[in-house]
C-alpha positions as CSV (number, residue, x, y, z in Angstrom):
1,M,32.4,13.6,102.1
2,E,33.9,10.1,102.3
3,T,32.8,7.8,105.0
4,S,34.4,4.9,106.9
5,N,32.8,1.5,107.3
6,Q,31.3,2.8,110.5
7,G,29.5,5.6,108.8
8,G,31.8,8.5,109.9
9,P,34.1,10.5,107.8
10,R,37.1,8.7,106.5
11,A,40.5,10.1,107.3
12,C,42.6,11.1,104.3
13,T,45.9,9.3,103.8
14,T,49.2,11.2,103.6
15,E,49.3,10.6,99.8
16,E,45.7,12.0,99.4
17,N,46.6,15.1,101.4
18,E,49.7,15.6,99.3
19,L,47.8,15.2,96.1
20,N,45.1,17.6,97.3
21,R,47.8,20.2,98.2
22,K,49.4,19.9,94.8
23,I,46.0,20.2,93.1
24,L,45.2,23.3,95.1
25,Q,48.6,24.8,94.2
26,Q,48.2,24.0,90.5
27,T,44.7,25.4,90.4
28,M,45.7,28.6,92.1
29,H,48.7,28.9,89.8
30,I,46.4,28.6,86.8
31,R,43.9,31.1,88.2
32,E,46.7,33.6,88.9
33,N,48.7,33.2,85.7
34,Y,46.4,31.8,83.1
35,H,43.0,33.5,83.4
36,E,42.0,32.3,80.0
37,L,42.3,28.6,81.2
38,T,40.2,28.9,84.3
39,K,37.0,28.1,82.4
40,Y,38.4,24.6,81.7
41,I,38.9,23.8,85.3
42,S,35.2,23.7,86.1
43,E,34.6,21.5,83.0
44,M,37.0,18.8,84.2
45,P,35.0,15.7,85.2
46,V,37.3,14.5,88.0
47,T,36.3,17.3,90.3
48,V,33.1,15.6,91.5
49,P,33.0,11.8,92.1
50,C,30.1,9.8,90.6
51,E,27.3,8.7,92.8
52,G,27.9,5.0,92.0
53,D,31.4,5.3,93.5
54,P,31.4,8.4,95.8
55,E,34.9,8.0,97.1
56,V,37.6,10.0,95.4
57,N,40.6,7.7,95.2
58,I,44.3,8.2,94.7
59,K,44.1,7.3,91.0
60,Q,41.4,9.9,90.4
61,L,43.4,12.6,92.2
62,K,46.5,11.8,90.3
63,E,44.6,11.9,87.0
64,Y,43.1,15.3,87.9
65,L,46.5,16.7,88.9
66,E,48.0,15.4,85.6
67,S,45.1,17.0,83.7
68,L,45.7,20.4,85.3
69,Q,49.4,20.1,84.4
70,S,48.6,19.1,80.9
71,L,46.3,22.0,80.5
72,V,49.1,24.5,81.1
73,E,51.6,22.4,79.0
74,N,49.3,22.2,76.1
75,Y,48.5,25.9,76.3
76,H,52.2,26.7,75.9
77,K,52.7,24.2,73.1
78,E,49.8,25.9,71.2
79,K,51.3,29.4,71.9
80,G,54.8,28.3,71.0
81,G,56.3,29.4,74.3
82,T,57.9,27.8,77.3
83,S,55.8,26.5,80.1
84,K,55.5,28.3,83.4
85,L,54.1,25.1,85.0
86,Y,53.9,25.4,88.7
87,E,56.9,23.2,89.6
88,Q,55.8,22.4,93.1
89,G,52.5,21.1,91.7
90,K,54.3,18.8,89.3
């Protein structure tokens, strides 16, 4: 959990909340529609912040969301089909 300068939990910004919402939606979309891709979600390094820099920041959240979206897009490129990418997560 992130902390403020006073040692308590740090409140998430609106942008962080929105990114977290999109990440959750995209993750659920993958789990519901692309069972074969779920194994890759747990392998993505952005899910847990490193101990040297324990705060998950906006850049890391954006990169993680993009990696989830790319996972589905690349899957469709390899299969030769069209993407059913979760549009609200994009």
